N, CA, C and O atoms as a Tinker XYZ file with bonds, in Angstrom:
   308  protein
     1  N      0.852000   -1.180000    0.000000    73     2
     2  CA     0.000000    0.000000    0.000000    64     1     3
     3  C      0.887000    1.229000    0.000000    63     2     4     5
     4  O      1.857000    1.322000    0.752000    81     3
     5  N      0.533000    2.159000   -0.853000    73     3     6
     6  CA     1.352000    3.358000   -0.923000    64     5     7
     7  C      1.143000    4.230000    0.308000    63     6     8     9
     8  O      0.156000    4.081000    1.029000    81     7
     9  N      2.076000    5.133000    0.537000    73     7    10
    10  CA     1.965000    6.048000    1.675000    64     9    11
    11  C      0.710000    6.907000    1.547000    63    10    12    13
    12  O      0.031000    7.171000    2.540000    81    11
    13  N      0.403000    7.342000    0.331000    73    11    14
    14  CA    -0.780000    8.172000    0.111000    64    13    15
    15  C     -2.044000    7.417000    0.501000    63    14    16    17
    16  O     -2.903000    7.971000    1.186000    81    15
    17  N     -2.171000    6.170000    0.081000    73    15    18
    18  CA    -3.348000    5.378000    0.422000    64    17    19
    19  C     -3.427000    5.156000    1.924000    63    18    20    21
    20  O     -4.506000    5.243000    2.511000    81    19
    21  N     -2.313000    4.875000    2.536000    73    19    22
    22  CA    -2.295000    4.632000    3.974000    64    21    23
    23  C     -2.812000    5.822000    4.751000    63    22    24    25
    24  O     -3.568000    5.659000    5.709000    81    23
    25  N     -2.415000    7.018000    4.349000    73    23    26
    26  CA    -2.887000    8.224000    5.020000    64    25    27
    27  C     -4.383000    8.387000    4.841000    63    26    28    29
    28  O     -5.071000    8.817000    5.768000    81    27
    29  N     -4.896000    8.057000    3.680000    73    27    30
    30  CA    -6.331000    8.159000    3.437000    64    29    31
    31  C     -7.115000    7.201000    4.318000    63    30    32    33
    32  O     -8.135000    7.577000    4.896000    81    31
    33  N     -6.647000    5.972000    4.421000    73    31    34
    34  CA    -7.330000    5.000000    5.269000    64    33    35
    35  C     -7.194000    5.374000    6.735000    63    34    36    37
    36  O     -8.132000    5.176000    7.507000    81    35
    37  N     -6.057000    5.904000    7.134000    73    35    38
    38  CA    -5.889000    6.344000    8.527000    64    37    39
    39  C     -6.909000    7.416000    8.878000    63    38    40    41
    40  O     -7.490000    7.394000    9.963000    81    39
    41  N     -7.126000    8.344000    7.973000    73    39    42
    42  CA    -8.106000    9.410000    8.217000    64    41    43
    43  C     -9.514000    8.845000    8.330000    63    42    44    45
    44  O    -10.294000    9.288000    9.173000    81    43
    45  N     -9.845000    7.877000    7.492000    73    43    46
    46  CA   -11.169000    7.256000    7.551000    64    45    47
    47  C    -11.330000    6.471000    8.845000    63    46    48    49
    48  O    -12.382000    6.537000    9.481000    81    47
    49  N    -10.308000    5.734000    9.240000    73    47    50
    50  CA   -10.380000    4.962000   10.489000    64    49    51
    51  C    -10.499000    5.866000   11.705000    63    50    52    53
    52  O    -11.178000    5.517000   12.671000    81    51
    53  N     -9.848000    7.020000   11.671000    73    51    54
    54  CA    -9.877000    7.943000   12.801000    64    53    55
    55  C    -11.168000    8.761000   12.851000    63    54    56    57
    56  O    -11.506000    9.333000   13.887000    81    55
    57  N    -11.874000    8.813000   11.748000    73    55    58
    58  CA   -13.091000    9.612000   11.665000    64    57    59
    59  C    -14.221000    8.964000   12.457000    63    58    60    61
    60  O    -14.276000    7.742000   12.600000    81    59
    61  N    -15.123000    9.801000   12.970000    73    59    62
    62  CA   -16.326000    9.266000   13.606000    64    61    63
    63  C    -17.562000    9.628000   12.790000    63    62    64    65
    64  O    -18.690000    9.498000   13.267000    81    63
    65  N    -17.344000   10.081000   11.561000    73    63    66
    66  CA   -18.424000   10.443000   10.662000    64    65    67
    67  C    -19.195000    9.202000   10.224000    63    66    68    69
    68  O    -18.613000    8.130000   10.060000    81    67
    69  N    -20.485000    9.347000   10.039000    73    67    70
    70  CA   -21.318000    8.239000    9.578000    64    69    71
    71  C    -21.118000    8.010000    8.080000    63    70    72    73
    72  O    -21.117000    6.871000    7.613000    81    71
    73  N    -20.950000    9.097000    7.336000    73    71    74
    74  CA   -20.789000    9.001000    5.889000    64    73    75
    75  C    -19.448000    9.568000    5.452000    63    74    76    77
    76  O    -18.896000   10.471000    6.081000    81    75
    77  N    -18.943000    9.019000    4.364000    73    75    78
    78  CA   -17.711000    9.493000    3.741000    64    77    79
    79  C    -18.067000   10.169000    2.423000    63    78    80    81
    80  O    -19.136000    9.937000    1.858000    81    79
    81  N    -17.163000   11.000000    1.948000    73    79    82
    82  CA   -17.337000   11.633000    0.643000    64    81    83
    83  C    -16.554000   10.856000   -0.408000    63    82    84    85
    84  O    -15.697000   10.032000   -0.088000    81    83
    85  N    -16.866000   11.137000   -1.657000    73    83    86
    86  CA   -16.122000   10.519000   -2.754000    64    85    87
    87  C    -14.654000   10.924000   -2.698000    63    86    88    89
    88  O    -13.781000   10.148000   -3.087000    81    87
    89  N    -14.375000   12.138000   -2.215000    73    87    90
    90  CA   -12.989000   12.594000   -2.092000    64    89    91
    91  C    -12.225000   11.757000   -1.072000    63    90    92    93
    92  O    -11.085000   11.364000   -1.321000    81    91
    93  N    -12.846000   11.482000    0.078000    73    91    94
    94  CA   -12.179000   10.693000    1.123000    64    93    95
    95  C    -11.911000    9.267000    0.652000    63    94    96    97
    96  O    -10.818000    8.734000    0.846000    81    95
    97  N    -12.907000    8.662000    0.036000    73    95    98
    98  CA   -12.739000    7.294000   -0.461000    64    97    99
    99  C    -11.745000    7.266000   -1.611000    63    98   100   101
   100  O    -10.921000    6.356000   -1.697000    81    99
   101  N    -11.814000    8.250000   -2.489000    73    99   102
   102  CA   -10.876000    8.310000   -3.608000    64   101   103
   103  C     -9.439000    8.430000   -3.145000    63   102   104   105
   104  O     -8.551000    7.778000   -3.695000    81   103
   105  N     -9.202000    9.255000   -2.142000    73   103   106
   106  CA    -7.843000    9.419000   -1.617000    64   105   107
   107  C     -7.332000    8.111000   -1.021000    63   106   108   109
   108  O     -6.180000    7.731000   -1.230000    81   107
   109  N     -8.198000    7.428000   -0.278000    73   107   110
   110  CA    -7.791000    6.175000    0.362000    64   109   111
   111  C     -7.562000    5.063000   -0.659000    63   110   112   113
   112  O     -6.601000    4.301000   -0.554000    81   111
   113  N     -8.447000    4.979000   -1.642000    73   111   114
   114  CA    -8.379000    3.877000   -2.602000    64   113   115
   115  C     -7.500000    4.183000   -3.810000    63   114   116   117
   116  O     -7.176000    3.286000   -4.588000    81   115
   117  N     -7.114000    5.446000   -3.969000    73   115   118
   118  CA    -6.319000    5.816000   -5.137000    64   117   119
   119  C     -7.167000    5.949000   -6.391000    63   118   120   121
   120  O     -6.668000    5.780000   -7.504000    81   119
   121  N     -8.451000    6.254000   -6.213000    73   119   122
   122  CA    -9.383000    6.423000   -7.330000    64   121   123
   123  C     -9.745000    7.887000   -7.486000    63   122   124   125
   124  O     -9.600000    8.682000   -6.558000    81   123
   125  N    -10.211000    8.224000   -8.653000    73   123   126
   126  CA   -10.710000    9.569000   -8.908000    64   125   127
   127  C    -12.077000    9.732000   -8.239000    63   126   128   129
   128  O    -12.957000    8.892000   -8.428000    81   127
   129  N    -12.264000   10.790000   -7.469000    73   127   130
   130  CA   -13.583000   11.033000   -6.882000    64   129   131
   131  C    -14.682000   11.151000   -7.945000    63   130   132   133
   132  O    -15.818000   10.736000   -7.718000    81   131
   133  N    -14.338000   11.717000   -9.101000    73   131   134
   134  CA   -15.325000   11.830000  -10.174000    64   133   135
   135  C    -15.726000   10.458000  -10.709000    63   134   136   137
   136  O    -16.884000   10.254000  -11.074000    81   135
   137  N    -14.789000    9.521000  -10.759000    73   135   138
   138  CA   -15.099000    8.167000  -11.194000    64   137   139
   139  C    -16.058000    7.510000  -10.195000    63   138   140   141
   140  O    -17.000000    6.825000  -10.595000    81   139
   141  N    -15.821000    7.719000   -8.909000    73   139   142
   142  CA   -16.697000    7.148000   -7.883000    64   141   143
   143  C    -18.105000    7.713000   -8.036000    63   142   144   145
   144  O    -19.082000    6.966000   -7.998000    81   143
   145  N    -18.210000    9.021000   -8.209000    73   143   146
   146  CA   -19.524000    9.648000   -8.377000    64   145   147
   147  C    -20.247000    9.127000   -9.621000    63   146   148   149
   148  O    -21.438000    8.822000   -9.568000    81   147
   149  N    -19.532000    9.028000  -10.730000    73   147   150
   150  CA   -20.140000    8.553000  -11.976000    64   149   151
   151  C    -20.603000    7.109000  -11.836000    63   150   152   153
   152  O    -21.706000    6.767000  -12.262000    81   151
   153  N    -19.773000    6.267000  -11.246000    73   151   154
   154  CA   -20.148000    4.863000  -11.076000    64   153   155
   155  C    -21.322000    4.732000  -10.111000    63   154   156   157
   156  O    -22.189000    3.879000  -10.301000    81   155
   157  N    -21.353000    5.566000   -9.084000    73   155   158
   158  CA   -22.452000    5.536000   -8.117000    64   157   159
   159  C    -23.779000    5.877000   -8.791000    63   158   160   161
   160  O    -24.820000    5.347000   -8.402000    81   159
   161  N    -23.756000    6.750000   -9.790000    73   159   162
   162  CA   -24.977000    7.101000  -10.516000    64   161   163
   163  C    -25.357000    6.030000  -11.531000    63   162   164   165
   164  O    -26.532000    5.685000  -11.662000    81   163
   165  N    -24.366000    5.500000  -12.251000    73   163   166
   166  CA   -24.642000    4.601000  -13.375000    64   165   167
   167  C    -24.893000    3.158000  -12.947000    63   166   168   169
   168  O    -25.872000    2.553000  -13.383000    81   167
   169  N    -24.038000    2.602000  -12.111000    73   167   170
   170  CA   -24.187000    1.217000  -11.670000    64   169   171
   171  C    -23.456000    1.040000  -10.344000    63   170   172   173
   172  O    -22.330000    0.543000  -10.322000    81   171
   173  N    -24.084000    1.440000   -9.239000    73   171   174
   174  CA   -23.402000    1.422000   -7.946000    64   173   175
   175  C    -22.970000    0.036000   -7.478000    63   174   176   177
   176  O    -22.040000   -0.078000   -6.678000    81   175
   177  N    -23.619000   -1.010000   -7.956000    73   175   178
   178  CA   -23.254000   -2.369000   -7.539000    64   177   179
   179  C    -21.816000   -2.707000   -7.929000    63   178   180   181
   180  O    -21.171000   -3.510000   -7.256000    81   179
   181  N    -21.313000   -2.114000   -8.990000    73   179   182
   182  CA   -19.945000   -2.405000   -9.428000    64   181   183
   183  C    -18.886000   -1.843000   -8.488000    63   182   184   185
   184  O    -17.735000   -2.278000   -8.527000    81   183
   185  N    -19.257000   -0.885000   -7.644000    73   183   186
   186  CA   -18.291000   -0.346000   -6.684000    64   185   187
   187  C    -17.959000   -1.378000   -5.610000    63   186   188   189
   188  O    -16.834000   -1.416000   -5.112000    81   187
   189  N    -18.928000   -2.210000   -5.252000    73   187   190
   190  CA   -18.672000   -3.242000   -4.244000    64   189   191
   191  C    -19.001000   -2.820000   -2.828000    63   190   192   193
   192  O    -18.925000   -3.634000   -1.907000    81   191
   193  N    -19.362000   -1.572000   -2.640000    73   191   194
   194  CA   -19.758000   -1.077000   -1.328000    64   193   195
   195  C    -20.984000   -0.183000   -1.537000    63   194   196   197
   196  O    -21.178000    0.357000   -2.626000    81   195
   197  N    -21.815000   -0.024000   -0.492000    73   195   198
   198  CA   -23.041000    0.758000   -0.669000    64   197   199
   199  C    -22.765000    2.251000   -0.831000    63   198   200   201
   200  O    -21.853000    2.810000   -0.222000    81   199
   201  N    -23.574000    2.863000   -1.661000    73   199   202
   202  CA   -23.526000    4.312000   -1.852000    64   201   203
   203  C    -24.953000    4.826000   -1.971000    63   202   204   205
   204  O    -25.863000    4.094000   -2.360000    81   203
   205  N    -25.130000    6.084000   -1.632000    73   203   206
   206  CA   -26.418000    6.753000   -1.812000    64   205   207
   207  C    -26.150000    8.026000   -2.583000    63   206   208   209
   208  O    -25.258000    8.800000   -2.236000    81   207
   209  N    -26.932000    8.240000   -3.636000    73   207   210
   210  CA   -26.805000    9.451000   -4.434000    64   209   211
   211  C    -28.080000   10.264000   -4.248000    63   210   212   213
   212  O    -29.184000    9.788000   -4.515000    81   211
   213  N    -27.907000   11.485000   -3.788000    73   211   214
   214  CA   -29.013000   12.434000   -3.632000    64   213   215
   215  C    -28.663000   13.687000   -4.415000    63   214   216   217
   216  O    -27.833000   14.490000   -3.989000    81   215
   217  N    -29.297000   13.843000   -5.548000    73   215   218
   218  CA   -28.971000   14.971000   -6.416000    64   217   219
   219  C    -27.549000   14.845000   -6.917000    63   218   220   221
   220  O    -27.197000   13.875000   -7.588000    81   219
   221  N    -26.736000   15.834000   -6.586000    73   219   222
   222  CA   -25.334000   15.798000   -7.017000    64   221   223
   223  C    -24.403000   15.282000   -5.922000    63   222   224   225
   224  O    -23.188000   15.241000   -6.115000    81   223
   225  N    -24.945000   14.898000   -4.802000    73   223   226
   226  CA   -24.140000   14.424000   -3.668000    64   225   227
   227  C    -24.054000   12.909000   -3.653000    63   226   228   229
   228  O    -25.030000   12.218000   -3.946000    81   227
   229  N    -22.881000   12.396000   -3.310000    73   227   230
   230  CA   -22.662000   10.955000   -3.172000    64   229   231
   231  C    -22.231000   10.684000   -1.742000    63   230   232   233
   232  O    -21.236000   11.234000   -1.271000    81   231
   233  N    -22.976000    9.843000   -1.059000    73   231   234
   234  CA   -22.705000    9.491000    0.327000    64   233   235
   235  C    -22.315000    8.025000    0.407000    63   234   236   237
   236  O    -22.978000    7.162000   -0.169000    81   235
   237  N    -21.236000    7.752000    1.125000    73   235   238
   238  CA   -20.734000    6.389000    1.289000    64   237   239
   239  C    -20.720000    6.094000    2.784000    63   238   240   241
   240  O    -19.974000    6.731000    3.528000    81   239
   241  N    -21.536000    5.132000    3.241000    73   239   242
   242  CA   -21.550000    4.811000    4.659000    64   241   243
   243  C    -20.181000    4.299000    5.114000    63   242   244   245
   244  O    -19.635000    3.369000    4.520000    81   243
   245  N    -19.629000    4.904000    6.163000    73   243   246
   246  CA   -18.266000    4.625000    6.617000    64   245   247
   247  C    -18.060000    3.166000    7.027000    63   246   248   249
   248  O    -17.133000    2.517000    6.541000    81   247
   249  N    -18.908000    2.645000    7.910000    73   247   250
   250  CA   -18.701000    1.288000    8.417000    64   249   251
   251  C    -18.821000    0.236000    7.307000    63   250   252   253
   252  O    -17.952000   -0.631000    7.217000    81   251
   253  N    -19.859000    0.271000    6.456000    73   251   254
   254  CA   -19.891000   -0.703000    5.364000    64   253   255
   255  C    -18.693000   -0.593000    4.418000    63   254   256   257
   256  O    -18.222000   -1.602000    3.893000    81   255
   257  N    -18.197000    0.637000    4.200000    73   255   258
   258  CA   -17.017000    0.793000    3.350000    64   257   259
   259  C    -15.801000    0.141000    4.003000    63   258   260   261
   260  O    -15.035000   -0.555000    3.338000    81   259
   261  N    -15.625000    0.366000    5.306000    73   259   262
   262  CA   -14.492000   -0.255000    6.014000    64   261   263
   263  C    -14.613000   -1.773000    6.011000    63   262   264   265
   264  O    -13.608000   -2.472000    5.882000    81   263
   265  N    -15.830000   -2.293000    6.149000    73   263   266
   266  CA   -16.032000   -3.751000    6.076000    64   265   267
   267  C    -15.649000   -4.263000    4.690000    63   266   268   269
   268  O    -15.012000   -5.309000    4.567000    81   267
   269  N    -16.036000   -3.530000    3.650000    73   267   270
   270  CA   -15.684000   -3.900000    2.283000    64   269   271
   271  C    -14.161000   -3.988000    2.113000    63   270   272   273
   272  O    -13.653000   -4.858000    1.404000    81   271
   273  N    -13.455000   -3.087000    2.765000    73   271   274
   274  CA   -11.993000   -3.043000    2.663000    64   273   275
   275  C    -11.314000   -3.999000    3.624000    63   274   276   277
   276  O    -10.091000   -4.139000    3.592000    81   275
   277  N    -12.092000   -4.668000    4.492000    73   275   278
   278  CA   -11.524000   -5.583000    5.467000    64   277   279
   279  C    -10.851000   -4.875000    6.627000    63   278   280   281
   280  O     -9.963000   -5.438000    7.268000    81   279
   281  N    -11.263000   -3.645000    6.904000    73   279   282
   282  CA   -10.611000   -2.847000    7.953000    64   281   283
   283  C    -11.495000   -2.606000    9.160000    63   282   284   285
   284  O    -11.143000   -1.816000   10.036000    81   283
   285  N    -12.631000   -3.271000    9.221000    73   283   286
   286  CA   -13.560000   -3.034000   10.354000    64   285   287
   287  C    -13.719000   -4.325000   11.138000    63   286   288   289
   288  O    -13.987000   -5.386000   10.574000    81   287
   289  N    -13.552000   -4.217000   12.418000    73   287   290
   290  CA   -13.755000   -5.346000   13.327000    64   289   291
   291  C    -14.977000   -5.036000   14.174000    63   290   292   293
   292  O    -15.191000   -3.882000   14.546000    81   291
   293  N    -15.781000   -6.043000   14.483000    73   291   294
   294  CA   -16.930000   -5.825000   15.347000    64   293   295
   295  C    -16.450000   -5.216000   16.660000    63   294   296   297
   296  O    -15.433000   -5.640000   17.208000    81   295
   297  N    -17.162000   -4.247000   17.151000    73   295   298
   298  CA   -16.763000   -3.550000   18.368000    64   297   299
   299  C    -16.027000   -2.262000   18.095000    63   298   300   301
   300  O    -15.880000   -1.439000   18.998000    81   299
   301  N    -15.545000   -2.055000   16.838000    73   299   302
   302  CA   -14.937000   -0.772000   16.477000    64   301   303
   303  C    -16.037000    0.262000   16.414000    63   302   304   305
   304  O    -17.199000   -0.071000   16.182000    81   303
   305  N    -15.677000    1.512000   16.618000    73   303   306
   306  CA   -16.682000    2.576000   16.519000    64   305   307
   307  C    -16.463000    3.398000   15.290000    63   306   308
   308  O    -17.211000    4.342000   15.037000    81   307
């Protein structure tokens, strides 16, 4: 894992936010936030983690995203 990705995941793990932005996930995963937004609108199932699109906003639930990445253990907050 690159240093850039590690910092992104560290920020997500340290966060207590319920939802993540496409920018936060993009930084952690090394993806373009615009690609995440476009995929969330066109075929969200291909992302592999749940997303909600409301208008121009894309919301990614933090805990399900961490579970998708294998970084969430039961009992974590």
